C-alpha positions in Angstrom: 9.9 -24.1 2.1 8.1 -20.9 2.8 5.3 -20.7 5.3 2.2 -18.6 4.8 0.5 -16.6 7.5 -2.9 -14.9 7.2 -3.5 -12.0 9.6 -6.2 -9.4 10.1 -5.8 -5.9 11.5 -8.7 -3.7 12.7 -8.1 0.0 12.2 -9.6 2.6 14.3 -12.9 3.3 12.6 -13.5 6.7 11.1 -13.1 7.9 7.5 -10.4 10.4 8.3 -8.3 8.0 10.2 -8.6 5.3 7.6 -7.8 7.7 4.8 -4.7 8.8 6.7 -3.6 5.2 7.3 -3.9 4.4 3.6 -2.1 7.6 2.6 0.9 6.6 4.8 0.9 3.2 3.1 0.9 4.3 -0.5 4.7 4.8 -0.3 6.3 3.2 2.7 9.7 4.2 4.0 12.7 2.2 2.7 13.7 1.2 6.2 10.4 -0.6 6.6 11.0 -2.5 3.4 14.5 -3.5 4.6 13.0 -4.6 8.0 10.5 -6.8 6.2 13.2 -8.4 4.1 15.7 -8.7 7.0 13.0 -10.6 9.0 12.7 -13.3 6.3 9.4 -12.1 4.9 9.5 -12.9 1.2 6.0 -11.8 0.1 3.4 -9.6 1.6 0.0 -8.7 0.4 -2.6 -6.5 2.1 -6.3 -6.4 1.2 -8.2 -3.5 2.9 -11.9 -3.6 3.5 -13.3 -0.6 5.3 -11.7 -0.6 8.8 -10.2 -4.1 8.5 -7.1 -5.2 6.6 -6.4 -8.8 5.6 -2.7 -9.6 5.2 -1.2 -12.6 3.5 2.5 -13.0 4.3 5.1 -15.6 3.3 8.1 -16.1 5.5 11.2 -18.2 4.7 12.3 -21.1 6.8 14.0 -18.8 9.3 11.1 -16.4 9.8 9.6 -16.1 13.2 7.4 -13.3 14.7 9.9 -13.0 17.6 12.8 -12.4 15.2 10.6 -10.0 13.2 10.0 -8.0 16.4 13.8 -7.8 17.1 14.5 -6.7 13.6 11.7 -4.1 13.7 13.1 -2.7 17.0 16.6 -2.2 15.3 15.2 0.3 12.8 14.3 3.8 14.2 12.1 4.5 11.2 10.1 1.4 11.8 9.6 2.4 15.4 8.5 5.9 14.2 6.0 4.3 11.8 4.7 2.0 14.6 4.1 5.0 16.8 2.3 6.9 14.1 0.1 4.0 13.3 
């Protein structure tokens, strides 16, 4: 059975910064997709509203935020993306 998580993320406020963030997320790097899948995340939706993003995420029975962090750290491109964001 999957578990659903609802998260919010507040972006740095400012039209240019928000536009840049959204531009980066129009086409994400393949390594980020692999990291998401390898972490046990089976579905992910984001709903932006100005400087706030609401995320709905479904993880399989093996998903944990700790394991997700370990997987993310194993991908150099994910770390590059995290540093950019």
